[in-house]
C-alpha positions in Angstrom: -1.9 -9.0 -17.3 -2.3 -5.4 -16.4 -4.4 -2.8 -14.6 -3.3 0.1 -12.5 -2.1 -2.1 -9.6 0.4 -3.8 -12.0 1.6 -0.5 -13.4 1.8 1.5 -10.2 2.7 -1.2 -7.7 3.5 -4.8 -8.7 6.0 -4.2 -11.5 7.8 -1.5 -9.5 8.0 -3.9 -6.5 9.4 -6.7 -8.7 12.0 -4.4 -10.1 13.1 -3.1 -6.6 13.2 -6.6 -5.3 15.4 -7.8 -8.2 17.8 -4.8 -7.8 18.0 -4.5 -3.9 17.1 -7.8 -2.3 20.5 -9.5 -2.6 21.9 -7.4 0.2 18.6 -7.1 2.1 18.0 -3.5 1.4 14.5 -4.3 0.2 12.4 -7.1 1.6 8.8 -6.6 0.5 5.7 -8.0 2.1 2.8 -8.0 -0.3 -0.5 -8.6 1.4 -4.2 -8.0 0.6 -4.8 -6.9 4.2 -3.1 -4.3 6.4 -0.5 -5.5 8.8 -0.6 -4.1 12.4 1.8 -6.7 14.0 4.2 -4.7 16.1 7.2 -7.0 15.5 6.8 -6.4 11.7 6.1 -2.6 12.1 9.2 -2.0 14.2 11.4 -3.4 11.3 9.4 -1.5 8.6 10.9 1.5 6.8 8.0 2.3 4.5 4.5 1.2 3.9 3.2 1.6 0.4 -0.6 1.4 0.3 -2.4 1.2 -3.1 -6.1 0.9 -2.5 -9.4 2.7 -3.1 -10.7 5.4 -0.8 -13.4 3.2 0.8 -14.4 3.8 4.4 -12.7 0.6 5.6 -9.4 1.4 3.8 -9.5 5.0 5.0 -9.9 3.7 8.6 -6.9 1.4 8.1 -4.7 4.2 6.8 -5.7 6.4 9.7 -4.7 3.6 12.1 -1.3 3.2 10.3 -0.9 7.0 10.4 -1.5 6.9 14.2 1.2 4.3 14.6 3.7 6.0 12.3 5.2 8.3 14.9 6.0 5.4 17.2 7.5 3.1 14.6 9.0 5.8 12.4 8.1 4.3 9.0 7.2 6.3 5.9 3.5 5.9 4.8 2.7 6.3 1.2 -0.9 6.0 0.1 -1.4 5.7 -3.6 -5.1 6.4 -3.5 -6.8 4.6 -6.4 -8.7 6.7 -8.9 -12.1 5.2 -8.0 -13.1 7.6 -5.2 -16.9 7.6 -5.4 -17.6 3.9 -5.1 -18.9 4.1 -8.7 -17.0 3.4 -11.9 -17.7 4.4 -15.5 -20.0 1.4 -16.0 -22.2 2.4 -13.1 -23.8 5.6 -14.5 -26.1 7.6 -12.3 -27.8 9.5 -15.1 
């Protein structure tokens, strides 16, 4: 089990949950899709987004950024290292 998502996101989230969840300082919501539900966003202190820089994900981050001032959450985008839509196995030469 590995990959950058585990190293940069999942294992850190598991640690924070184990350390801070007993007194409800940290209650994570892990989801493969962005959440725009206003009832959830008004209780949100931070959104950590670990995704590629594809047009759909950039659009979602822009939408979350537009809502940030109203809901006062922190927005952290851990932009994945696959920026071009190609990886090392898809050579263009």
